[in-house]
C-alpha positions as CSV (number, residue, x, y, z in Angstrom):
1,X,16.6,9.2,27.8
2,X,13.7,9.9,25.4
3,X,14.4,10.1,21.7
4,X,14.7,13.5,20.0
5,X,12.1,15.5,18.7
6,X,13.5,14.9,15.0
7,X,13.5,11.0,15.8
8,X,9.9,11.1,17.5
9,X,8.5,12.9,14.4
10,X,10.1,10.5,12.2
11,X,8.2,7.7,13.8
12,X,5.2,9.6,13.8
13,X,5.5,10.5,9.5
14,X,6.9,6.6,9.3
15,X,3.3,5.2,11.1
16,X,1.2,7.5,9.8
17,X,2.1,6.6,6.6
18,X,2.0,2.7,7.0
19,X,-1.6,3.0,8.8
20,X,-2.7,5.0,5.9
21,X,-1.5,2.5,3.6
22,X,0.9,5.0,1.6
23,X,3.2,2.4,0.7
24,X,5.8,5.1,-1.7
25,X,5.8,7.3,1.3
26,X,6.9,4.7,3.9
27,X,9.5,2.9,1.9
28,X,10.8,6.1,1.0
29,X,11.9,6.5,4.6
30,X,14.1,3.3,4.0
31,X,17.9,2.8,2.6
32,X,18.0,1.3,-0.4
33,X,20.2,-1.7,1.3
34,X,17.9,-1.6,4.4
35,X,17.0,-4.6,6.7
36,X,14.2,-5.7,8.3
37,X,13.9,-8.4,11.4
38,X,10.1,-9.0,12.5
39,X,9.5,-11.1,15.0
40,X,11.2,-14.3,14.7
41,X,11.1,-14.4,11.0
42,X,14.2,-14.5,8.7
43,X,15.8,-11.4,8.0
44,X,14.5,-9.4,4.9
45,X,17.3,-7.6,3.0
46,X,16.7,-4.5,0.8
47,X,14.1,-2.2,0.3
48,X,12.3,-4.0,-2.6
49,X,11.9,-7.2,0.0
50,X,10.7,-5.2,2.9
51,X,8.4,-3.9,0.4
52,X,7.2,-7.0,-0.4
53,X,6.7,-8.2,3.1
54,X,5.1,-5.4,4.5
55,X,2.7,-5.2,1.3
56,X,1.8,-8.8,2.1
57,X,1.5,-8.2,6.2
58,X,-1.0,-5.2,5.2
59,X,-3.0,-7.2,2.7
60,X,-3.6,-9.6,5.3
61,X,-6.1,-7.3,7.2
62,X,-8.4,-4.5,6.8
63,X,-6.9,-2.2,8.6
64,X,-3.5,-1.4,11.0
65,X,-3.1,1.4,13.5
66,X,0.0,2.1,15.8
67,X,-0.4,4.1,19.3
68,X,3.0,5.2,19.8
69,X,4.0,4.8,23.6
70,X,7.2,5.7,24.7
71,X,10.4,6.5,22.5
72,X,14.3,6.3,23.7
73,X,17.0,7.4,22.1
74,X,19.8,4.7,22.8
75,X,22.6,6.2,20.6
76,X,22.6,9.0,18.0
77,X,21.6,6.5,15.1
78,X,19.3,3.9,17.6
79,X,16.0,4.3,19.0
80,X,13.8,2.1,20.9
81,X,9.9,2.6,21.3
82,X,7.0,0.5,22.3
83,X,3.5,0.8,20.9
84,X,0.0,-1.0,20.7
85,X,-0.7,-2.3,17.2
86,X,-4.1,-2.1,16.6
87,X,-5.4,-4.8,13.5
88,X,-8.7,-4.5,11.9
89,X,-8.9,-8.3,10.8
90,X,-10.9,-9.5,7.6
91,X,-13.7,-10.5,9.7
92,X,-14.3,-7.1,11.0
93,X,-12.8,-8.0,14.8
94,X,-10.1,-5.6,16.4
95,X,-7.1,-7.3,17.9
96,X,-4.5,-5.2,19.7
97,X,-1.0,-6.3,20.6
98,X,1.8,-5.0,22.5
99,X,4.9,-4.7,20.5
100,X,8.2,-2.7,20.3
101,X,10.8,-2.1,17.6
102,X,14.3,-0.7,17.3
103,X,15.5,1.8,14.5
104,X,18.8,2.1,13.4
105,X,19.2,5.1,11.1
106,X,21.6,6.1,8.0
107,X,23.6,9.3,7.8
108,X,21.0,10.8,5.7
109,X,18.1,10.1,8.3
110,X,16.5,7.3,6.4
111,X,16.1,3.8,8.2
112,X,18.9,1.5,7.3
113,X,17.7,-1.5,10.2
114,X,14.5,-2.3,12.0
115,X,14.1,-5.1,14.3
116,X,10.2,-5.6,15.6
117,X,9.0,-7.2,18.4
118,X,5.8,-8.3,18.4
119,X,3.5,-11.5,18.5
120,X,0.8,-11.3,15.9
121,X,-0.8,-14.7,16.7
122,X,-3.5,-13.6,18.2
123,X,-4.2,-11.4,15.1
124,X,-4.7,-14.5,12.9
125,X,-5.9,-17.3,15.5
126,X,-9.3,-18.6,14.4
């Protein structure tokens, strides 16, 4: 089943803030004790850790843009989606990779867990 309109709007707002570099806006969408797993990296615990990791990733490229495709409502508090992520590297080259993600929401509507499946190897290849 397609994700609810409320959750699709949440995704659009979240990725709009990330793509615009609005750190405080997207970090406010996480619970304080949120957890993130980015590809095969070790889990990141807590909003401060997530802020540090995302700031590092976003600082390693000139720009990032998410093109959301399909989103599915798996449970009331769980959605999955796929997207293309367009990275603009420091050398100006654009690299697009396909990715997917799971979000688990807390009762207050903020993200308590995010699991990202994407291979960023092409982004950082020389």
